[in-house]
Backbone as a printed PyTorch tensor [residue, N CA C, xyz], in Angstrom:
tensor([[[49.4990, 65.8280, 10.6250],
         [49.4870, 65.8490, 12.0690],
         [48.0500, 65.6330, 12.5440]],

        [[47.9250, 64.8880, 13.6610],
         [46.6060, 64.5820, 14.1910],
         [46.0550, 65.7830, 14.9360]],

        [[44.7660, 65.9050, 14.8490],
         [44.1340, 67.0130, 15.5540],
         [44.0730, 66.7250, 17.0410]],

        [[43.9410, 67.7420, 17.8280],
         [43.9240, 67.6420, 19.2910],
         [42.7900, 66.7490, 19.8030]],

        [[41.5470, 66.8690, 19.2900],
         [40.4960, 65.9630, 19.7600],
         [40.7940, 64.5020, 19.4130]],

        [[41.4570, 64.2580, 18.2700],
         [41.7920, 62.8820, 17.8910],
         [42.8060, 62.2900, 18.8630]],

        [[43.7850, 63.0830, 19.2820],
         [44.7780, 62.6200, 20.2580],
         [44.0950, 62.2840, 21.5840]],

        [[43.1170, 63.1110, 21.9490],
         [42.3770, 62.8770, 23.1930],
         [41.6480, 61.5340, 23.1150]],

        [[41.0260, 61.2200, 21.9670],
         [40.3230, 59.9480, 21.7850],
         [41.2960, 58.7740, 21.8280]],

        [[42.4500, 58.9330, 21.2330],
         [43.4570, 57.8650, 21.2390],
         [43.9300, 57.6060, 22.6700]],

        [[44.1480, 58.6550, 23.4280],
         [44.5870, 58.5030, 24.8220],
         [43.5140, 57.8000, 25.6560]],

        [[42.2470, 58.1390, 25.4180],
         [41.1530, 57.4790, 26.1350],
         [41.0930, 55.9980, 25.7600]],

        [[41.2720, 55.7210, 24.4710],
         [41.2400, 54.3440, 24.0140],
         [42.3910, 53.5390, 24.6240]],

        [[43.5800, 54.1130, 24.6220],
         [44.7550, 53.4390, 25.1980],
         [44.5530, 53.2030, 26.6950]],

        [[44.0270, 54.1910, 27.4010],
         [43.7870, 54.0470, 28.8410],
         [42.7470, 52.9530, 29.1040]],

        [[41.6940, 52.9160, 28.2830],
         [40.6620, 51.8900, 28.4410],
         [41.2300, 50.4980, 28.1480]],

        [[42.0100, 50.3910, 27.0950],
         [42.6200, 49.1060, 26.7340],
         [43.5700, 48.6350, 27.8300]],

        [[44.3460, 49.5640, 28.3850],
         [45.2750, 49.2060, 29.4640],
         [44.5120, 48.7270, 30.6960]],

        [[43.4090, 49.3600, 31.0090],
         [42.5960, 48.9510, 32.1580],
         [42.0170, 47.5540, 31.9360]],

        [[41.5400, 47.2870, 30.7320],
         [40.9740, 45.9690, 30.4060],
         [42.0580, 44.8860, 30.4980]],

        [[43.2270, 45.1760, 29.9360],
         [44.3360, 44.2290, 29.9960],
         [44.7330, 43.9870, 31.4530]],

        [[44.7440, 45.0520, 32.2620],
         [45.0740, 44.9190, 33.6840],
         [44.0870, 44.0340, 34.4240]],

        [[42.7980, 44.1960, 34.1520],
         [41.7670, 43.3810, 34.7970],
         [41.9170, 41.9180, 34.3720]],

        [[42.1240, 41.6900, 33.0950],
         [42.3000, 40.3170, 32.6030],
         [43.5330, 39.6840, 33.2510]],

        [[44.6240, 40.4240, 33.3390],
         [45.8420, 39.8930, 33.9620],
         [45.6010, 39.5690, 35.4340]],

        [[44.8540, 40.4110, 36.1200],
         [44.5470, 40.1630, 37.5350],
         [43.7070, 38.9090, 37.6950]],

        [[42.7010, 38.7350, 36.8430],
         [41.8400, 37.5570, 36.9060],
         [42.6510, 36.2910, 36.6360]],

        [[43.4930, 36.3240, 35.6260],
         [44.3360, 35.1710, 35.2980],
         [45.2880, 34.8620, 36.4540]],

        [[45.8620, 35.8810, 37.0680],
         [46.7720, 35.6920, 38.1990],
         [46.0630, 35.0710, 39.3950]],

        [[44.8730, 35.5600, 39.7110],
         [44.1140, 35.0070, 40.8340],
         [43.7520, 33.5560, 40.5550]],

        [[43.3210, 33.2780, 39.3550],
         [42.9710, 31.9010, 38.9790],
         [44.1810, 30.9750, 39.1220]],

        [[45.3210, 31.4140, 38.6420],
         [46.5490, 30.6170, 38.7340],
         [46.9630, 30.4260, 40.1980]],

        [[46.8030, 31.4590, 41.0130],
         [47.1320, 31.3690, 42.4380],
         [46.2950, 30.2740, 43.1060]],

        [[44.9890, 30.2810, 42.8600],
         [44.1230, 29.2750, 43.4760],
         [44.4340, 27.8700, 42.9650]],

        [[44.7680, 27.7510, 41.6930],
         [45.1350, 26.4520, 41.1320],
         [46.4140, 25.9410, 41.8040]],

        [[47.4160, 26.8080, 41.9330],
         [48.6720, 26.4200, 42.5800],
         [48.4570, 26.1140, 44.0650]],

        [[47.6170, 26.9020, 44.7290],
         [47.3370, 26.6840, 46.1430],
         [46.6700, 25.3340, 46.3550]],

        [[45.7400, 24.9870, 45.4830],
         [45.0490, 23.7030, 45.6050],
         [46.0260, 22.5500, 45.4070]],

        [[46.9090, 22.6690, 44.4220],
         [47.8960, 21.6180, 44.1810],
         [48.8470, 21.4810, 45.3710]],

        [[49.2660, 22.5960, 45.9360],
         [50.1490, 22.5760, 47.1000],
         [49.4410, 21.9490, 48.2870]],

        [[48.1830, 22.2960, 48.4840],
         [47.3990, 21.7490, 49.6000],
         [47.2250, 20.2370, 49.4540]],

        [[46.9180, 19.7720, 48.2600],
         [46.7620, 18.3390, 48.0300],
         [48.0770, 17.6160, 48.3120]],

        [[49.1830, 18.1780, 47.8790],
         [50.4940, 17.5880, 48.1320],
         [50.7740, 17.5350, 49.6390]],

        [[50.4460, 18.6190, 50.3340],
         [50.6470, 18.7110, 51.7760],
         [49.7810, 17.6830, 52.5050]],

        [[48.5140, 17.5440, 52.1140],
         [47.6250, 16.5550, 52.7290],
         [48.1150, 15.1330, 52.4660]],

        [[48.6140, 14.8970, 51.2680],
         [49.1680, 13.5860, 50.9320],
         [50.3630, 13.2720, 51.8270]],

        [[51.2390, 14.2500, 52.0310],
         [52.3980, 14.0480, 52.9040],
         [51.9730, 13.7330, 54.3370]],

        [[50.9670, 14.4150, 54.8260],
         [50.4490, 14.1580, 56.1720],
         [49.9040, 12.7300, 56.2630]],

        [[49.1400, 12.3420, 55.2660],
         [48.5710, 10.9940, 55.2010],
         [49.6910,  9.9560, 55.1510]],

        [[50.6720, 10.1670, 54.2900],
         [51.7930,  9.2370, 54.1500],
         [52.5770,  9.1030, 55.4490]],

        [[52.7980, 10.2240, 56.1170],
         [53.5530, 10.1880, 57.3680],
         [52.8550,  9.2850, 58.3830]],

        [[51.5550,  9.4190, 58.4790],
         [50.8130,  8.6230, 59.4470],
         [50.8690,  7.1330, 59.1070]],

        [[50.6290,  6.8000, 57.8600],
         [50.5150,  5.3990, 57.4870],
         [51.8530,  4.7110, 57.2120]],

        [[52.9530,  5.4450, 57.1470],
         [54.2360,  4.7940, 56.8920],
         [55.1370,  4.7460, 58.1210]],

        [[54.7890,  5.4270, 59.1900],
         [55.5990,  5.4260, 60.4070],
         [55.3560,  4.1390, 61.1920]],

        [[56.4150,  3.3480, 61.4080],
         [56.2800,  2.0360, 62.0550],
         [55.7720,  2.1510, 63.4930]],

        [[56.2610,  3.1290, 64.2340],
         [55.8130,  3.2860, 65.6280],
         [54.3300,  3.6370, 65.6820]],

        [[53.8950,  4.5000, 64.7890],
         [52.4750,  4.8470, 64.7520],
         [51.6390,  3.6420, 64.3330]],

        [[52.1700,  2.8550, 63.4130],
         [51.4400,  1.6650, 62.9580],
         [51.2780,  0.6660, 64.1010]],

        [[52.3110,  0.5010, 64.8980],
         [52.2230, -0.4460, 66.0150],
         [51.1170, -0.0340, 66.9920]],

        [[51.0830,  1.2330, 67.3370],
         [50.0650,  1.7140, 68.2770],
         [48.6870,  1.6670, 67.6270]],

        [[48.6030,  2.0290, 66.3550],
         [47.3220,  1.9800, 65.6470],
         [46.7340,  0.5760, 65.6960]],

        [[47.5650, -0.4220, 65.4410],
         [47.1080, -1.8110, 65.4640],
         [46.6810, -2.2100, 66.8810]],

        [[47.4530, -1.8210, 67.8820],
         [47.0990, -2.1460, 69.2690],
         [45.7490, -1.5290, 69.6360]],

        [[45.5350, -0.2900, 69.2250],
         [44.2600,  0.3810, 69.5360],
         [43.1150, -0.2940, 68.7940]],

        [[43.3150, -0.5710, 67.5110],
         [42.2620, -1.2120, 66.7120],
         [41.8800, -2.5820, 67.2680]],

        [[42.8500, -3.3000, 67.8470],
         [42.5920, -4.6390, 68.3690],
         [42.3780, -4.6440, 69.8800]],

        [[42.2110, -3.4600, 70.4640],
         [41.9740, -3.2940, 71.9110],
         [43.0470, -3.9540, 72.7690]],

        [[44.2890, -3.8720, 72.3140],
         [45.4220, -4.3920, 73.0820],
         [46.1120, -3.2310, 73.7960]],

        [[45.3650, -2.5790, 74.6720],
         [45.8840, -1.3660, 75.3180],
         [45.9250, -1.4740, 76.8400]],

        [[46.0850, -2.6760, 77.3490],
         [46.1700, -2.8540, 78.8050],
         [47.3880, -2.1300, 79.3790]],

        [[48.3990, -1.8850, 78.5510],
         [49.5930, -1.1760, 79.0080],
         [49.3060,  0.2800, 79.3780]],

        [[48.2050,  0.8280, 78.8710],
         [47.9160,  2.2480, 79.0850],
         [47.5690,  2.5520, 80.5420]],

        [[46.5500,  1.9110, 81.1290],
         [46.2380,  2.2620, 82.5140],
         [47.3160,  1.8210, 83.5020]],

        [[48.0580,  0.7590, 83.1650],
         [49.1210,  0.2870, 84.0560],
         [50.3070,  1.2460, 84.0770]],

        [[50.5390,  1.9190, 82.9640],
         [51.6410,  2.8710, 82.7930],
         [52.9840,  2.2780, 83.2160]],

        [[53.2180,  1.0260, 82.8010],
         [54.4740,  0.3690, 83.1570],
         [55.4200,  0.2440, 81.9650]],

        [[54.8900,  0.0260, 80.7940],
         [55.7340, -0.1580, 79.6150],
         [56.0180,  1.2230, 79.0040]],

        [[57.1440,  1.8020, 79.3990],
         [57.4620,  3.1780, 78.9970],
         [57.6780,  3.3140, 77.4910]],

        [[58.2190,  2.2740, 76.8520],
         [58.4290,  2.3270, 75.4000],
         [57.0920,  2.4040, 74.6650]],

        [[56.1410,  1.5760, 75.0730],
         [54.8160,  1.6260, 74.4410],
         [54.1070,  2.9440, 74.7560]],

        [[54.2700,  3.4450, 75.9550],
         [53.6480,  4.7340, 76.2960],
         [54.2510,  5.8670, 75.4710]],

        [[55.5550,  5.7920, 75.2320],
         [56.1950,  6.8070, 74.3830],
         [55.6430,  6.7330, 72.9580]],

        [[55.4260,  5.5200, 72.4610],
         [54.8400,  5.3630, 71.1260],
         [53.4010,  5.8700, 71.1070]],

        [[52.6720,  5.6030, 72.1920],
         [51.3050,  6.1240, 72.2900],
         [51.3140,  7.6480, 72.2830]],

        [[52.2480,  8.2420, 73.0150],
         [52.3480,  9.7070, 73.0200],
         [52.6460, 10.2530, 71.6260]],

        [[53.5120,  9.5660, 70.8780],
         [53.7920,  9.9980, 69.4970],
         [52.5280,  9.9210, 68.6460]],

        [[51.7890,  8.8440, 68.8150],
         [50.5340,  8.6410, 68.0840],
         [49.5450,  9.7540, 68.4240]],

        [[49.3660, 10.0120, 69.7100],
         [48.4190, 11.0390, 70.1450],
         [48.9030, 12.4340, 69.7550]],

        [[50.2150, 12.6600, 69.7970],
         [50.7480, 13.9600, 69.3730],
         [50.5170, 14.1970, 67.8810]],

        [[50.5590, 13.1280, 67.1020],
         [50.2340, 13.2780, 65.6790],
         [48.8150, 13.8160, 65.5390]],

        [[47.8780, 13.2020, 66.2500],
         [46.4890, 13.6460, 66.1520],
         [46.2570, 14.9790, 66.8690]],

        [[47.0690, 15.2790, 67.8530],
         [47.0050, 16.5980, 68.4820],
         [47.4070, 17.6630, 67.4540]],

        [[48.3990, 17.3460, 66.6250],
         [48.8070, 18.2580, 65.5530],
         [47.6980, 18.3980, 64.5170]],

        [[47.0570, 17.3050, 64.1550],
         [45.9200, 17.3610, 63.2310],
         [44.8250, 18.2400, 63.8280]],

        [[44.5700, 18.0730, 65.1210],
         [43.5550, 18.8880, 65.7970],
         [43.9550, 20.3580, 65.8080]],

        [[45.2350, 20.6330, 65.9870],
         [45.7320, 22.0220, 65.9290],
         [45.4660, 22.6060, 64.5390]],

        [[45.7600, 21.8350, 63.5110],
         [45.5170, 22.3070, 62.1400],
         [44.0290, 22.5670, 61.9200]],

        [[43.1860, 21.7480, 62.4970],
         [41.7350, 21.9630, 62.4140],
         [41.3630, 23.2700, 63.1070]],

        [[41.8790, 23.4930, 64.3160],
         [41.5600, 24.7240, 65.0570],
         [42.0470, 25.9730, 64.3220]],

        [[43.1310, 25.8440, 63.5850],
         [43.6800, 26.9630, 62.8240],
         [43.0700, 27.0770, 61.4250]],

        [[42.0210, 26.2970, 61.1660],
         [41.3240, 26.2890, 59.8780],
         [42.2240, 25.8970, 58.7070]],

        [[43.2180, 25.0690, 58.9910],
         [44.0690, 24.5500, 57.9290],
         [43.5430, 23.2060, 57.4070]],

        [[42.7800, 22.5150, 58.2460],
         [42.1040, 21.2770, 57.8600],
         [40.6460, 21.4210, 58.2530]],

        [[39.7660, 20.8440, 57.4550],
         [38.3560, 20.8600, 57.8490],
         [37.9390, 19.4560, 58.2600]],

        [[36.8410, 19.3310, 58.9950],
         [36.4210, 18.0140, 59.4660],
         [36.2630, 16.9740, 58.3560]],

        [[35.7930, 17.3870, 57.1870],
         [35.6420, 16.4500, 56.0740],
         [36.9780, 15.8760, 55.6240]],

        [[38.0010, 16.7070, 55.5690],
         [39.3350, 16.2280, 55.1820],
         [39.8920, 15.2780, 56.2390]],

        [[39.6780, 15.6310, 57.4980],
         [40.1750, 14.7840, 58.5850],
         [39.4960, 13.4240, 58.5390]],

        [[38.1900, 13.4220, 58.3520],
         [37.4710, 12.1460, 58.2570],
         [37.9340, 11.3420, 57.0440]],

        [[38.1350, 12.0110, 55.9350],
         [38.5580, 11.3030, 54.7190],
         [39.9010, 10.6070, 54.9210]],

        [[40.7850, 11.2250, 55.6670],
         [42.1270, 10.6610, 55.8350],
         [42.2550,  9.7510, 57.0540]],

        [[41.5180, 10.0590, 58.1430],
         [41.7850,  9.3830, 59.4110],
         [40.5370,  8.9120, 60.1520]],

        [[39.4350,  8.7010, 59.4650],
         [38.2020,  8.3480, 60.1650],
         [38.3400,  7.0610, 60.9790]],

        [[38.8270,  6.0150, 60.3740],
         [38.8940,  4.7320, 61.0890],
         [39.8270,  4.7920, 62.3040]],

        [[41.0550,  5.3070, 62.1700],
         [41.9100,  5.3640, 63.3640],
         [41.3280,  6.2540, 64.4680]],

        [[40.6860,  7.3480, 64.1010],
         [40.1020,  8.2150, 65.1250],
         [38.8980,  7.5550, 65.8000]],

        [[38.0820,  6.8540, 65.0210],
         [36.9550,  6.1320, 65.6170],
         [37.4650,  5.0470, 66.5600]],

        [[38.4930,  4.3250, 66.1470],
         [39.0640,  3.2810, 66.9900],
         [39.6240,  3.8680, 68.2750]],

        [[40.2920,  4.9820, 68.1430],
         [40.8530,  5.6700, 69.3050],
         [39.7430,  6.0860, 70.2720]],

        [[38.6800,  6.6500, 69.7290],
         [37.5830,  7.1470, 70.5550],
         [36.8010,  6.0300, 71.2350]],

        [[36.8150,  4.8380, 70.6610],
         [36.1000,  3.7060, 71.2520],
         [36.8880,  3.0360, 72.3790]],

        [[38.1640,  3.3550, 72.5030],
         [39.0200,  2.6970, 73.4750],
         [39.0620,  3.5270, 74.7630]],

        [[38.4070,  3.0320, 75.8080],
         [38.2950,  3.8060, 77.0450],
         [39.6410,  4.0270, 77.7190]],

        [[40.5750,  3.0650, 77.6100],
         [41.9050,  3.2590, 78.1940],
         [42.5990,  4.4590, 77.5660]],

        [[42.5410,  4.5190, 76.2450],
         [43.2080,  5.6080, 75.5260],
         [42.4800,  6.9290, 75.7630]],

        [[41.1600,  6.9090, 75.7630],
         [40.4030,  8.1400, 76.0330],
         [40.7330,  8.7090, 77.4130]],

        [[40.8040,  7.8420, 78.4100],
         [41.1700,  8.3040, 79.7500],
         [42.5750,  8.8950, 79.7700]],

        [[43.4780,  8.2980, 79.0130],
         [44.8490,  8.8010, 78.9010],
         [44.8480, 10.1860, 78.2450]],

        [[44.0320, 10.3430, 77.2110],
         [43.9180, 11.6390, 76.5130],
         [43.4640, 12.7090, 77.4910]],

        [[42.4480, 12.4130, 78.2850],
         [41.9160, 13.3920, 79.2300],
         [42.8940, 13.6380, 80.3750]],

        [[43.5380, 12.5710, 80.8300],
         [44.4590, 12.6960, 81.9730],
         [45.6860, 13.5370, 81.6330]],

        [[46.2120, 13.3810, 80.4290],
         [47.4690, 14.0370, 80.0740],
         [47.3050, 15.2610, 79.1620]],

        [[46.1180, 15.8030, 79.1070],
         [45.9140, 17.1150, 78.5080],
         [45.9950, 17.2210, 77.0010]],

        [[45.4850, 16.2650, 76.2960],
         [45.3850, 16.3780, 74.8380],
         [44.0610, 17.0830, 74.5130]],

        [[43.9780, 18.3580, 74.8990],
         [42.7070, 19.0910, 74.7900],
         [42.2380, 19.2620, 73.3570]],

        [[43.1620, 19.5980, 72.4680],
         [42.7520, 19.8260, 71.0790],
         [42.2360, 18.5370, 70.4520]],

        [[42.9000, 17.4350, 70.7540],
         [42.4490, 16.1500, 70.2400],
         [41.0810, 15.8060, 70.8210]],

        [[40.9010, 16.0610, 72.0940],
         [39.6160, 15.8190, 72.7410],
         [38.5050, 16.6370, 72.0750]],

        [[38.7850, 17.9030, 71.8010],
         [37.8120, 18.7660, 71.1040],
         [37.5240, 18.2570, 69.7010]],

        [[38.5680, 17.8200, 69.0050],
         [38.3850, 17.3070, 67.6410],
         [37.4930, 16.0740, 67.6470]],

        [[37.7240, 15.1700, 68.5810],
         [36.8900, 13.9660, 68.6560],
         [35.4270, 14.3380, 68.8790]],

        [[35.1810, 15.3240, 69.7370],
         [33.8050, 15.7840, 69.9600],
         [33.2240, 16.3970, 68.6890]],

        [[34.0210, 17.2180, 68.0110],
         [33.5730, 17.8670, 66.7720],
         [33.1920, 16.8310, 65.7110]],

        [[33.9510, 15.7540, 65.6380],
         [33.6950, 14.7140, 64.6430],
         [32.5840, 13.7610, 65.0670]],

        [[32.1160, 13.8920, 66.3080],
         [31.0350, 13.0410, 66.7860],
         [31.5030, 11.6900, 67.2880]],

        [[32.7580, 11.6010, 67.7130],
         [33.3010, 10.3430, 68.2310],
         [33.3790, 10.4570, 69.7410]],

        [[33.1670,  9.4220, 70.5020],
         [32.6630,  8.1200, 70.0680],
         [31.1760,  8.1700, 69.8000]],

        [[30.7240,  7.2760, 68.9700],
         [29.2970,  7.2040, 68.6330],
         [28.6690,  6.0420, 69.3340]]])
């Protein structure tokens, strides 16, 4: 039979080993969480990027803005094109919302949408429309990104 002091040492050793195993398990769990979170975030950003570049209505407005074919904006006569413009601006309003909620950072936004946002900011018809119809978050985002330059 083991002596009482020996049992005490064994209990201390077991408690120490359990604490070490617990710390290692916690570290491994945190590491795995961050790895999974990063993969999920990349997938989510890819989906956002794909949605923008594969939507035909957004593509039509993007091309019109890039080529300065936006005379329909101040006239406000072509309701179908204005509806497409609103969809386009609402997409970027959502991106701006994600930025305000710290879900996207300016570097990620620039990496995915720098050219369309710069084109948008250079177009005075569209900028006036943004200000007139209350796209405040988008307006703030454009300022944060330094557009127009």
